[in-house]
C-alpha positions in Angstrom: 10.9 -52.7 -71.3 12.8 -49.5 -71.9 15.7 -48.6 -70.5 13.9 -47.0 -67.1 11.6 -50.2 -66.9 8.6 -48.7 -67.9 7.1 -50.5 -71.1 7.4 -48.5 -74.0 3.5 -47.8 -74.5 4.0 -46.3 -71.7 3.8 -41.6 -71.8 5.0 -39.8 -68.8 2.4 -37.6 -67.0 2.4 -33.8 -68.0 1.7 -32.3 -64.5 1.7 -27.7 -64.1 4.7 -26.9 -62.4 4.1 -25.5 -59.2 5.8 -22.2 -58.9 5.3 -21.1 -62.8 1.8 -23.4 -63.8 4.4 -24.4 -67.2 3.8 -27.8 -68.2 6.3 -30.6 -66.3 7.0 -34.1 -67.1 6.0 -36.3 -64.1 8.7 -38.7 -64.8 12.4 -40.6 -63.7 14.1 -38.4 -67.1 12.7 -35.2 -65.4 15.4 -35.2 -62.2 13.3 -31.8 -61.0 9.8 -33.1 -60.6 7.3 -31.7 -60.4 9.3 -28.5 -61.0 9.9 -28.0 -64.6 13.5 -26.8 -64.2 16.0 -26.5 -61.5 15.3 -22.6 -61.4 11.8 -23.6 -60.6 13.0 -25.8 -57.5 14.7 -23.5 -56.0 12.2 -20.3 -56.4 10.0 -22.5 -54.8 12.9 -23.6 -51.8 13.5 -19.6 -51.2 10.1 -19.7 -50.7 9.4 -22.3 -48.2 12.7 -20.9 -46.8 11.9 -17.3 -46.1 8.9 -18.5 -44.5 6.2 -16.9 -47.1 4.6 -19.9 -47.2 2.9 -20.3 -43.8 1.0 -23.2 -42.2 -2.7 -21.4 -40.2 -2.1 -21.2 -36.2 -4.4 -22.5 -34.3 -3.2 -20.8 -30.8 -3.7 -17.7 -29.9 -1.2 -14.8 -30.8 -2.2 -12.8 -27.4 -0.3 -15.8 -25.0 3.2 -15.2 -24.0 6.6 -16.5 -25.4 9.0 -18.8 -23.7 10.0 -20.2 -19.9 6.8 -19.2 -17.8 9.0 -19.7 -15.3 11.2 -16.1 -16.7 8.3 -14.4 -16.8 
């Protein structure tokens, strides 16, 4: 066993970085996994924070917002 608790013949998996589509090592040796770098991880976090990524809303948009007792 190696220092990371993995057998020596175990090869870490290469995955596609969700941000830049480059190669990323999916292993405990990569603290940014599944991203390839701190930059790509930050870009993804920024996209979520600015609401670039949204889940579709099933509710119709013609309903009024807020407390109906106040309308």
